[in-house]
PDB file of N, CA, C, O and CB in Angstrom:
ATOM      1  N   MET A   1      -7.613  51.180 -67.562  1.00  0.00           N
ATOM      2  CA  MET A   1      -8.154  50.000 -66.931  1.00  0.00           C
ATOM      3  C   MET A   1      -7.397  49.800 -65.593  1.00  0.00           C
ATOM      4  O   MET A   1      -6.190  49.990 -65.437  1.00  0.00           O
ATOM      5  CB  MET A   1      -8.026  48.738 -67.880  1.00  0.00           C
ATOM      6  N   THR A   2      -8.186  49.432 -64.751  1.00  0.00           N
ATOM      7  CA  THR A   2      -7.438  49.229 -63.373  1.00  0.00           C
ATOM      8  C   THR A   2      -6.627  48.017 -63.168  1.00  0.00           C
ATOM      9  O   THR A   2      -5.875  47.962 -62.195  1.00  0.00           O
ATOM     10  CB  THR A   2      -8.402  49.207 -62.268  1.00  0.00           C
ATOM     11  N   ASN A   3      -6.717  47.016 -64.024  1.00  0.00           N
ATOM     12  CA  ASN A   3      -5.846  45.873 -63.840  1.00  0.00           C
ATOM     13  C   ASN A   3      -4.623  45.836 -64.704  1.00  0.00           C
ATOM     14  O   ASN A   3      -3.969  44.802 -64.836  1.00  0.00           O
ATOM     15  CB  ASN A   3      -6.592  44.675 -64.064  1.00  0.00           C
ATOM     16  N   ASN A   4      -4.309  46.984 -65.302  1.00  0.00           N
ATOM     17  CA  ASN A   4      -3.129  47.276 -66.246  1.00  0.00           C
ATOM     18  C   ASN A   4      -3.094  46.221 -67.318  1.00  0.00           C
ATOM     19  O   ASN A   4      -2.013  45.858 -67.784  1.00  0.00           O
ATOM     20  CB  ASN A   4      -1.715  47.295 -65.471  1.00  0.00           C
ATOM     21  N   GLU A   5      -4.284  45.697 -67.743  1.00  0.00           N
ATOM     22  CA  GLU A   5      -4.212  44.862 -68.972  1.00  0.00           C
ATOM     23  C   GLU A   5      -4.856  45.534 -70.185  1.00  0.00           C
ATOM     24  O   GLU A   5      -5.684  46.437 -70.055  1.00  0.00           O
ATOM     25  CB  GLU A   5      -4.894  43.511 -68.729  1.00  0.00           C
ATOM     26  N   LEU A   6      -4.455  45.071 -71.359  1.00  0.00           N
ATOM     27  CA  LEU A   6      -4.994  45.719 -72.563  1.00  0.00           C
ATOM     28  C   LEU A   6      -6.320  45.017 -72.860  1.00  0.00           C
ATOM     29  O   LEU A   6      -6.476  43.887 -72.397  1.00  0.00           O
ATOM     30  CB  LEU A   6      -3.978  45.629 -73.807  1.00  0.00           C
ATOM     31  N   SER A   7      -7.345  45.611 -73.629  1.00  0.00           N
ATOM     32  CA  SER A   7      -8.493  45.051 -73.883  1.00  0.00           C
ATOM     33  C   SER A   7      -8.365  43.688 -74.813  1.00  0.00           C
ATOM     34  O   SER A   7      -7.513  43.653 -75.702  1.00  0.00           O
ATOM     35  CB  SER A   7      -9.316  46.111 -74.478  1.00  0.00           C
ATOM     36  N   PHE A   8      -9.104  42.747 -74.612  1.00  0.00           N
ATOM     37  CA  PHE A   8      -9.026  41.531 -75.446  1.00  0.00           C
ATOM     38  C   PHE A   8      -7.573  40.861 -75.514  1.00  0.00           C
ATOM     39  O   PHE A   8      -7.241  40.235 -76.520  1.00  0.00           O
ATOM     40  CB  PHE A   8      -9.490  41.906 -76.882  1.00  0.00           C
ATOM     41  N   GLN A   9      -6.761  41.000 -74.474  1.00  0.00           N
ATOM     42  CA  GLN A   9      -5.470  40.482 -74.380  1.00  0.00           C
ATOM     43  C   GLN A   9      -4.694  40.743 -75.610  1.00  0.00           C
ATOM     44  O   GLN A   9      -4.140  39.798 -76.170  1.00  0.00           O
ATOM     45  CB  GLN A   9      -5.512  39.079 -74.093  1.00  0.00           C
ATOM     46  N   SER A  10      -4.603  42.005 -76.103  1.00  0.00           N
ATOM     47  CA  SER A  10      -4.009  42.373 -77.315  1.00  0.00           C
ATOM     48  C   SER A  10      -2.645  42.697 -77.123  1.00  0.00           C
ATOM     49  O   SER A  10      -2.167  42.722 -75.989  1.00  0.00           O
ATOM     50  CB  SER A  10      -4.679  43.437 -77.926  1.00  0.00           C
ATOM     51  N   TYR A  11      -1.926  42.968 -78.213  1.00  0.00           N
ATOM     52  CA  TYR A  11      -0.532  43.470 -78.253  1.00  0.00           C
ATOM     53  C   TYR A  11      -0.485  45.040 -78.253  1.00  0.00           C
ATOM     54  O   TYR A  11      -1.345  45.713 -78.821  1.00  0.00           O
ATOM     55  CB  TYR A  11       0.197  42.909 -79.537  1.00  0.00           C
ATOM     56  N   ALA A  12       0.531  45.548 -77.606  1.00  0.00           N
ATOM     57  CA  ALA A  12       0.759  47.006 -77.618  1.00  0.00           C
ATOM     58  C   ALA A  12       1.627  47.450 -78.884  1.00  0.00           C
ATOM     59  O   ALA A  12       2.855  47.496 -78.810  1.00  0.00           O
ATOM     60  CB  ALA A  12       1.493  47.431 -76.261  1.00  0.00           C
ATOM     61  N   LYS A  13       1.004  47.740 -79.927  1.00  0.00           N
ATOM     62  CA  LYS A  13       1.711  47.853 -81.216  1.00  0.00           C
ATOM     63  C   LYS A  13       2.440  49.286 -81.334  1.00  0.00           C
ATOM     64  O   LYS A  13       3.546  49.417 -81.858  1.00  0.00           O
ATOM     65  CB  LYS A  13       0.650  47.640 -82.425  1.00  0.00           C
ATOM     66  N   ARG A  14       1.773  50.224 -80.847  1.00  0.00           N
ATOM     67  CA  ARG A  14       2.209  51.699 -81.109  1.00  0.00           C
ATOM     68  C   ARG A  14       1.633  52.613 -79.971  1.00  0.00           C
ATOM     69  O   ARG A  14       0.628  52.321 -79.322  1.00  0.00           O
ATOM     70  CB  ARG A  14       1.650  52.244 -82.600  1.00  0.00           C
ATOM     71  N   VAL A  15       2.418  53.811 -79.791  1.00  0.00           N
ATOM     72  CA  VAL A  15       1.997  54.814 -79.005  1.00  0.00           C
ATOM     73  C   VAL A  15       1.316  55.910 -79.937  1.00  0.00           C
ATOM     74  O   VAL A  15       1.897  56.308 -80.947  1.00  0.00           O
ATOM     75  CB  VAL A  15       3.172  55.331 -78.183  1.00  0.00           C
ATOM     76  N   THR A  16       0.095  56.370 -79.571  1.00  0.00           N
ATOM     77  CA  THR A  16      -0.490  57.574 -80.383  1.00  0.00           C
ATOM     78  C   THR A  16      -0.428  58.819 -79.637  1.00  0.00           C
ATOM     79  O   THR A  16      -0.562  59.891 -80.228  1.00  0.00           O
ATOM     80  CB  THR A  16      -1.969  57.361 -80.780  1.00  0.00           C
ATOM     81  N   ALA A  17      -0.234  58.759 -78.388  1.00  0.00           N
ATOM     82  CA  ALA A  17      -0.237  59.934 -77.456  1.00  0.00           C
ATOM     83  C   ALA A  17       0.433  59.758 -76.173  1.00  0.00           C
ATOM     84  O   ALA A  17       0.306  58.677 -75.599  1.00  0.00           O
ATOM     85  CB  ALA A  17      -1.574  60.331 -77.161  1.00  0.00           C
ATOM     86  N   LEU A  18       1.116  60.669 -75.667  1.00  0.00           N
ATOM     87  CA  LEU A  18       1.769  60.825 -74.352  1.00  0.00           C
ATOM     88  C   LEU A  18       1.162  61.846 -73.532  1.00  0.00           C
ATOM     89  O   LEU A  18       0.929  62.944 -74.038  1.00  0.00           O
ATOM     90  CB  LEU A  18       3.175  61.140 -74.492  1.00  0.00           C
ATOM     91  N   ALA A  19       0.866  61.600 -72.264  1.00  0.00           N
ATOM     92  CA  ALA A  19       0.239  62.645 -71.407  1.00  0.00           C
ATOM     93  C   ALA A  19       0.990  62.752 -70.108  1.00  0.00           C
ATOM     94  O   ALA A  19       0.591  62.107 -69.138  1.00  0.00           O
ATOM     95  CB  ALA A  19      -1.262  62.330 -71.125  1.00  0.00           C
ATOM     96  N   PRO A  20       2.045  63.519 -70.023  1.00  0.00           N
ATOM     97  CA  PRO A  20       2.653  63.591 -68.695  1.00  0.00           C
ATOM     98  C   PRO A  20       1.730  64.418 -67.644  1.00  0.00           C
ATOM     99  O   PRO A  20       1.068  65.405 -67.962  1.00  0.00           O
ATOM    100  CB  PRO A  20       4.093  64.271 -68.839  1.00  0.00           C
ATOM    101  N   GLN A  21       1.789  63.909 -66.467  1.00  0.00           N
ATOM    102  CA  GLN A  21       0.885  64.587 -65.418  1.00  0.00           C
ATOM    103  C   GLN A  21       1.594  65.802 -64.846  1.00  0.00           C
ATOM    104  O   GLN A  21       0.957  66.602 -64.161  1.00  0.00           O
ATOM    105  CB  GLN A  21       0.504  63.581 -64.213  1.00  0.00           C
ATOM    106  N   ALA A  22       2.871  65.970 -65.094  1.00  0.00           N
ATOM    107  CA  ALA A  22       3.546  67.224 -64.594  1.00  0.00           C
ATOM    108  C   ALA A  22       4.675  67.462 -65.611  1.00  0.00           C
ATOM    109  O   ALA A  22       4.874  66.679 -66.540  1.00  0.00           O
ATOM    110  CB  ALA A  22       4.132  67.078 -63.027  1.00  0.00           C
ATOM    111  N   GLN A  23       5.345  68.476 -65.423  1.00  0.00           N
ATOM    112  CA  GLN A  23       6.640  68.828 -66.127  1.00  0.00           C
ATOM    113  C   GLN A  23       7.621  67.808 -66.082  1.00  0.00           C
ATOM    114  O   GLN A  23       7.978  67.424 -64.969  1.00  0.00           O
ATOM    115  CB  GLN A  23       7.254  70.015 -65.579  1.00  0.00           C
ATOM    116  N   ILE A  24       8.213  67.207 -67.283  1.00  0.00           N
ATOM    117  CA  ILE A  24       9.255  66.348 -67.269  1.00  0.00           C
ATOM    118  C   ILE A  24      10.548  67.042 -67.051  1.00  0.00           C
ATOM    119  O   ILE A  24      10.813  68.055 -67.697  1.00  0.00           O
ATOM    120  CB  ILE A  24       9.262  65.606 -68.446  1.00  0.00           C
ATOM    121  N   LYS A  25      11.457  66.492 -66.076  1.00  0.00           N
ATOM    122  CA  LYS A  25      12.571  67.244 -65.755  1.00  0.00           C
ATOM    123  C   LYS A  25      13.855  66.274 -65.906  1.00  0.00           C
ATOM    124  O   LYS A  25      13.707  65.052 -65.883  1.00  0.00           O
ATOM    125  CB  LYS A  25      12.394  67.858 -64.298  1.00  0.00           C
ATOM    126  N   THR A  26      15.018  66.829 -66.048  1.00  0.00           N
ATOM    127  CA  THR A  26      16.272  66.069 -66.110  1.00  0.00           C
ATOM    128  C   THR A  26      16.766  65.765 -64.714  1.00  0.00           C
ATOM    129  O   THR A  26      16.160  66.173 -63.723  1.00  0.00           O
ATOM    130  CB  THR A  26      17.346  66.839 -66.896  1.00  0.00           C
ATOM    131  N   SER A  27      17.789  65.099 -64.649  1.00  0.00           N
ATOM    132  CA  SER A  27      18.365  64.708 -63.377  1.00  0.00           C
ATOM    133  C   SER A  27      18.825  65.910 -62.471  1.00  0.00           C
ATOM    134  O   SER A  27      18.895  65.888 -61.243  1.00  0.00           O
ATOM    135  CB  SER A  27      19.541  63.799 -63.653  1.00  0.00           C
ATOM    136  N   SER A  28      19.136  67.002 -63.334  1.00  0.00           N
ATOM    137  CA  SER A  28      19.483  68.291 -62.648  1.00  0.00           C
ATOM    138  C   SER A  28      18.315  69.216 -62.475  1.00  0.00           C
ATOM    139  O   SER A  28      18.552  70.407 -62.269  1.00  0.00           O
ATOM    140  CB  SER A  28      20.553  69.025 -63.417  1.00  0.00           C
ATOM    141  N   ASN A  29      17.072  68.787 -62.538  1.00  0.00           N
ATOM    142  CA  ASN A  29      15.916  69.443 -62.290  1.00  0.00           C
ATOM    143  C   ASN A  29      15.544  70.534 -63.377  1.00  0.00           C
ATOM    144  O   ASN A  29      14.743  71.426 -63.095  1.00  0.00           O
ATOM    145  CB  ASN A  29      16.033  70.011 -60.969  1.00  0.00           C
ATOM    146  N   SER A  30      16.142  70.448 -64.628  1.00  0.00           N
ATOM    147  CA  SER A  30      15.900  71.275 -65.616  1.00  0.00           C
ATOM    148  C   SER A  30      14.692  70.761 -66.505  1.00  0.00           C
ATOM    149  O   SER A  30      14.441  69.566 -66.660  1.00  0.00           O
ATOM    150  CB  SER A  30      17.141  71.453 -66.352  1.00  0.00           C
ATOM    151  N   ALA A  31      14.041  71.703 -67.017  1.00  0.00           N
ATOM    152  CA  ALA A  31      12.775  71.239 -67.876  1.00  0.00           C
ATOM    153  C   ALA A  31      13.296  70.499 -69.053  1.00  0.00           C
ATOM    154  O   ALA A  31      14.325  70.914 -69.586  1.00  0.00           O
ATOM    155  CB  ALA A  31      11.826  72.504 -68.415  1.00  0.00           C
ATOM    156  N   TYR A  32      12.678  69.418 -69.526  1.00  0.00           N
ATOM    157  CA  TYR A  32      13.034  68.544 -70.566  1.00  0.00           C
ATOM    158  C   TYR A  32      11.792  68.620 -71.599  1.00  0.00           C
ATOM    159  O   TYR A  32      10.665  68.229 -71.295  1.00  0.00           O
ATOM    160  CB  TYR A  32      13.334  67.039 -69.982  1.00  0.00           C
ATOM    161  N   PHE A  33      12.124  69.161 -72.834  1.00  0.00           N
ATOM    162  CA  PHE A  33      11.076  69.388 -73.745  1.00  0.00           C
ATOM    163  C   PHE A  33      11.049  68.374 -75.027  1.00  0.00           C
ATOM    164  O   PHE A  33      10.037  68.253 -75.717  1.00  0.00           O
ATOM    165  CB  PHE A  33      11.202  70.834 -74.193  1.00  0.00           C
ATOM    166  N   ASP A  34      12.215  67.681 -75.270  1.00  0.00           N
ATOM    167  CA  ASP A  34      12.240  66.717 -76.391  1.00  0.00           C
ATOM    168  C   ASP A  34      11.270  65.564 -76.213  1.00  0.00           C
ATOM    169  O   ASP A  34      11.022  65.218 -75.058  1.00  0.00           O
ATOM    170  CB  ASP A  34      13.632  66.161 -76.563  1.00  0.00           C
ATOM    171  N   MET A  35      10.755  64.998 -77.113  1.00  0.00           N
ATOM    172  CA  MET A  35       9.844  63.888 -77.203  1.00  0.00           C
ATOM    173  C   MET A  35      10.696  62.548 -77.289  1.00  0.00           C
ATOM    174  O   MET A  35      11.687  62.470 -78.016  1.00  0.00           O
ATOM    175  CB  MET A  35       8.879  64.073 -78.470  1.00  0.00           C
ATOM    176  N   PRO A  36      10.218  61.442 -76.454  1.00  0.00           N
ATOM    177  CA  PRO A  36      10.943  60.277 -76.561  1.00  0.00           C
ATOM    178  C   PRO A  36      10.462  59.510 -77.838  1.00  0.00           C
ATOM    179  O   PRO A  36       9.420  59.784 -78.434  1.00  0.00           O
ATOM    180  CB  PRO A  36      10.796  59.459 -75.280  1.00  0.00           C
ATOM    181  N   TYR A  37      11.354  58.501 -78.198  1.00  0.00           N
ATOM    182  CA  TYR A  37      10.690  57.492 -79.233  1.00  0.00           C
ATOM    183  C   TYR A  37      10.179  56.309 -78.576  1.00  0.00           C
ATOM    184  O   TYR A  37      10.630  56.018 -77.468  1.00  0.00           O
ATOM    185  CB  TYR A  37      11.689  56.997 -80.334  1.00  0.00           C
ATOM    186  N   THR A  38       9.304  55.602 -79.115  1.00  0.00           N
ATOM    187  CA  THR A  38       8.652  54.355 -78.544  1.00  0.00           C
ATOM    188  C   THR A  38       8.912  53.140 -79.306  1.00  0.00           C
ATOM    189  O   THR A  38       9.145  53.120 -80.514  1.00  0.00           O
ATOM    190  CB  THR A  38       7.182  54.508 -78.458  1.00  0.00           C
ATOM    191  N   ASN A  39       8.856  52.067 -78.487  1.00  0.00           N
ATOM    192  CA  ASN A  39       8.971  50.627 -79.090  1.00  0.00           C
ATOM    193  C   ASN A  39       7.698  49.977 -78.581  1.00  0.00           C
ATOM    194  O   ASN A  39       7.437  49.957 -77.378  1.00  0.00           O
ATOM    195  CB  ASN A  39      10.381  49.747 -78.596  1.00  0.00           C
ATOM    196  N   GLY A  40       6.873  49.421 -79.544  1.00  0.00           N
ATOM    197  CA  GLY A  40       5.768  48.721 -79.093  1.00  0.00           C
ATOM    198  C   GLY A  40       6.077  47.176 -79.013  1.00  0.00           C
ATOM    199  O   GLY A  40       7.173  46.757 -79.386  1.00  0.00           O
ATOM    200  N   GLN A  41       5.176  46.399 -78.562  1.00  0.00           N
ATOM    201  CA  GLN A  41       5.117  44.993 -78.432  1.00  0.00           C
ATOM    202  C   GLN A  41       6.511  44.644 -77.511  1.00  0.00           C
ATOM    203  O   GLN A  41       7.361  43.867 -77.944  1.00  0.00           O
ATOM    204  CB  GLN A  41       5.059  44.246 -80.011  1.00  0.00           C
ATOM    205  N   PHE A  42       6.613  45.190 -76.435  1.00  0.00           N
ATOM    206  CA  PHE A  42       7.741  45.195 -75.466  1.00  0.00           C
ATOM    207  C   PHE A  42       7.141  44.154 -74.356  1.00  0.00           C
ATOM    208  O   PHE A  42       5.927  43.996 -74.221  1.00  0.00           O
ATOM    209  CB  PHE A  42       8.116  46.830 -74.834  1.00  0.00           C
ATOM    210  N   GLY A  43       8.055  43.503 -73.623  1.00  0.00           N
ATOM    211  CA  GLY A  43       7.712  42.665 -72.653  1.00  0.00           C
ATOM    212  C   GLY A  43       7.471  41.205 -73.011  1.00  0.00           C
ATOM    213  O   GLY A  43       7.433  40.884 -74.199  1.00  0.00           O
ATOM    214  N   SER A  44       7.307  40.313 -72.054  1.00  0.00           N
ATOM    215  CA  SER A  44       7.144  38.883 -72.377  1.00  0.00           C
ATOM    216  C   SER A  44       5.829  38.671 -73.036  1.00  0.00           C
ATOM    217  O   SER A  44       5.759  37.778 -73.880  1.00  0.00           O
ATOM    218  CB  SER A  44       7.253  38.000 -71.130  1.00  0.00           C
ATOM    219  N   ASP A  45       4.842  39.339 -72.772  1.00  0.00           N
ATOM    220  CA  ASP A  45       3.529  39.250 -73.378  1.00  0.00           C
ATOM    221  C   ASP A  45       3.260  40.187 -74.531  1.00  0.00           C
ATOM    222  O   ASP A  45       2.195  40.192 -75.149  1.00  0.00           O
ATOM    223  CB  ASP A  45       2.538  39.479 -72.367  1.00  0.00           C
ATOM    224  N   LYS A  46       4.235  40.943 -74.775  1.00  0.00           N
ATOM    225  CA  LYS A  46       4.158  42.078 -75.852  1.00  0.00           C
ATOM    226  C   LYS A  46       3.023  42.996 -75.583  1.00  0.00           C
ATOM    227  O   LYS A  46       2.428  43.539 -76.515  1.00  0.00           O
ATOM    228  CB  LYS A  46       3.973  41.501 -77.319  1.00  0.00           C
ATOM    229  N   ASP A  47       2.708  43.185 -74.360  1.00  0.00           N
ATOM    230  CA  ASP A  47       1.621  44.086 -73.981  1.00  0.00           C
ATOM    231  C   ASP A  47       2.071  45.303 -73.343  1.00  0.00           C
ATOM    232  O   ASP A  47       1.324  45.910 -72.576  1.00  0.00           O
ATOM    233  CB  ASP A  47       0.693  43.436 -73.103  1.00  0.00           C
ATOM    234  N   GLN A  48       3.285  45.716 -73.615  1.00  0.00           N
ATOM    235  CA  GLN A  48       3.810  46.851 -72.955  1.00  0.00           C
ATOM    236  C   GLN A  48       4.575  47.790 -74.064  1.00  0.00           C
ATOM    237  O   GLN A  48       4.936  47.287 -75.127  1.00  0.00           O
ATOM    238  CB  GLN A  48       4.788  46.354 -71.761  1.00  0.00           C
ATOM    239  N   VAL A  49       4.794  49.096 -73.788  1.00  0.00           N
ATOM    240  CA  VAL A  49       5.593  49.927 -74.648  1.00  0.00           C
ATOM    241  C   VAL A  49       6.750  50.465 -73.946  1.00  0.00           C
ATOM    242  O   VAL A  49       6.724  50.533 -72.717  1.00  0.00           O
ATOM    243  CB  VAL A  49       4.812  51.015 -75.207  1.00  0.00           C
ATOM    244  N   GLN A  50       7.737  50.843 -74.597  1.00  0.00           N
ATOM    245  CA  GLN A  50       8.985  51.263 -73.935  1.00  0.00           C
ATOM    246  C   GLN A  50       9.182  52.686 -74.448  1.00  0.00           C
ATOM    247  O   GLN A  50       9.121  52.914 -75.656  1.00  0.00           O
ATOM    248  CB  GLN A  50      10.262  50.285 -74.269  1.00  0.00           C
ATOM    249  N   LEU A  51       9.416  53.647 -73.558  1.00  0.00           N
ATOM    250  CA  LEU A  51       9.709  55.057 -73.923  1.00  0.00           C
ATOM    251  C   LEU A  51      11.247  55.190 -73.697  1.00  0.00           C
ATOM    252  O   LEU A  51      11.846  54.777 -72.705  1.00  0.00           O
ATOM    253  CB  LEU A  51       8.830  56.151 -73.011  1.00  0.00           C
ATOM    254  N   THR A  52      11.809  55.851 -74.803  1.00  0.00           N
ATOM    255  CA  THR A  52      13.334  56.036 -74.589  1.00  0.00           C
ATOM    256  C   THR A  52      13.535  57.541 -74.742  1.00  0.00           C
ATOM    257  O   THR A  52      13.232  58.104 -75.795  1.00  0.00           O
ATOM    258  CB  THR A  52      14.296  55.166 -75.700  1.00  0.00           C
ATOM    259  N   PHE A  53      13.995  58.132 -73.799  1.00  0.00           N
ATOM    260  CA  PHE A  53      14.425  59.517 -73.926  1.00  0.00           C
ATOM    261  C   PHE A  53      15.859  59.753 -74.205  1.00  0.00           C
ATOM    262  O   PHE A  53      16.687  58.874 -73.966  1.00  0.00           O
ATOM    263  CB  PHE A  53      14.101  60.212 -72.750  1.00  0.00           C
ATOM    264  N   GLY A  54      16.205  60.960 -74.724  1.00  0.00           N
ATOM    265  CA  GLY A  54      17.586  61.279 -75.102  1.00  0.00           C
ATOM    266  C   GLY A  54      18.534  61.451 -73.797  1.00  0.00           C
ATOM    267  O   GLY A  54      19.754  61.385 -73.943  1.00  0.00           O
ATOM    268  N   THR A  55      17.985  61.664 -72.577  1.00  0.00           N
ATOM    269  CA  THR A  55      18.779  61.775 -71.420  1.00  0.00           C
ATOM    270  C   THR A  55      18.003  61.222 -70.289  1.00  0.00           C
ATOM    271  O   THR A  55      16.815  60.949 -70.459  1.00  0.00           O
ATOM    272  CB  THR A  55      19.203  63.184 -71.169  1.00  0.00           C
ATOM    273  N   SER A  56      18.589  61.033 -69.133  1.00  0.00           N
ATOM    274  CA  SER A  56      17.914  60.550 -67.920  1.00  0.00           C
ATOM    275  C   SER A  56      16.856  61.597 -67.654  1.00  0.00           C
ATOM    276  O   SER A  56      17.184  62.783 -67.668  1.00  0.00           O
ATOM    277  CB  SER A  56      18.917  60.353 -66.664  1.00  0.00           C
ATOM    278  N   VAL A  57      15.501  61.204 -67.393  1.00  0.00           N
ATOM    279  CA  VAL A  57      14.478  62.150 -66.955  1.00  0.00           C
ATOM    280  C   VAL A  57      13.674  61.534 -65.863  1.00  0.00           C
ATOM    281  O   VAL A  57      13.726  60.325 -65.641  1.00  0.00           O
ATOM    282  CB  VAL A  57      13.572  62.575 -68.106  1.00  0.00           C
ATOM    283  N   LYS A  58      12.889  62.405 -65.142  1.00  0.00           N
ATOM    284  CA  LYS A  58      11.954  61.981 -64.092  1.00  0.00           C
ATOM    285  C   LYS A  58      10.705  62.705 -64.375  1.00  0.00           C
ATOM    286  O   LYS A  58      10.710  63.838 -64.854  1.00  0.00           O
ATOM    287  CB  LYS A  58      12.471  62.267 -62.639  1.00  0.00           C
ATOM    288  N   GLY A  59       9.512  61.982 -64.048  1.00  0.00           N
ATOM    289  CA  GLY A  59       8.108  62.544 -64.255  1.00  0.00           C
ATOM    290  C   GLY A  59       7.206  61.465 -64.107  1.00  0.00           C
ATOM    291  O   GLY A  59       7.610  60.321 -63.898  1.00  0.00           O
ATOM    292  N   LYS A  60       5.865  61.794 -64.213  1.00  0.00           N
ATOM    293  CA  LYS A  60       4.819  60.829 -64.063  1.00  0.00           C
ATOM    294  C   LYS A  60       4.025  60.812 -65.301  1.00  0.00           C
ATOM    295  O   LYS A  60       3.843  61.888 -65.871  1.00  0.00           O
ATOM    296  CB  LYS A  60       3.957  61.115 -62.874  1.00  0.00           C
ATOM    297  N   TRP A  61       3.477  59.618 -65.843  1.00  0.00           N
ATOM    298  CA  TRP A  61       2.640  59.572 -66.835  1.00  0.00           C
ATOM    299  C   TRP A  61       1.326  58.812 -66.563  1.00  0.00           C
ATOM    300  O   TRP A  61       1.219  57.994 -65.650  1.00  0.00           O
ATOM    301  CB  TRP A  61       3.322  59.065 -67.881  1.00  0.00           C
ATOM    302  N   ARG A  62       0.413  59.109 -67.346  1.00  0.00           N
ATOM    303  CA  ARG A  62      -0.961  58.479 -67.198  1.00  0.00           C
ATOM    304  C   ARG A  62      -0.978  57.224 -68.090  1.00  0.00           C
ATOM    305  O   ARG A  62      -1.988  56.524 -68.152  1.00  0.00           O
ATOM    306  CB  ARG A  62      -2.168  59.515 -67.630  1.00  0.00           C
TER     307      ARG A  62
END
């Protein structure tokens, strides 16, 4: 959605898939292959999810 809002003003309960747009890398530019864990119902309106990686990473997500 272009306005970054969930349909029907719902809560973000869980993440069912992640789609990186490019390779996820560590701060030293090494490839990172481990999956993050997620927390749903994050943020003041509970409409966000939080990804937590085992180390500092950089990359882009859809």
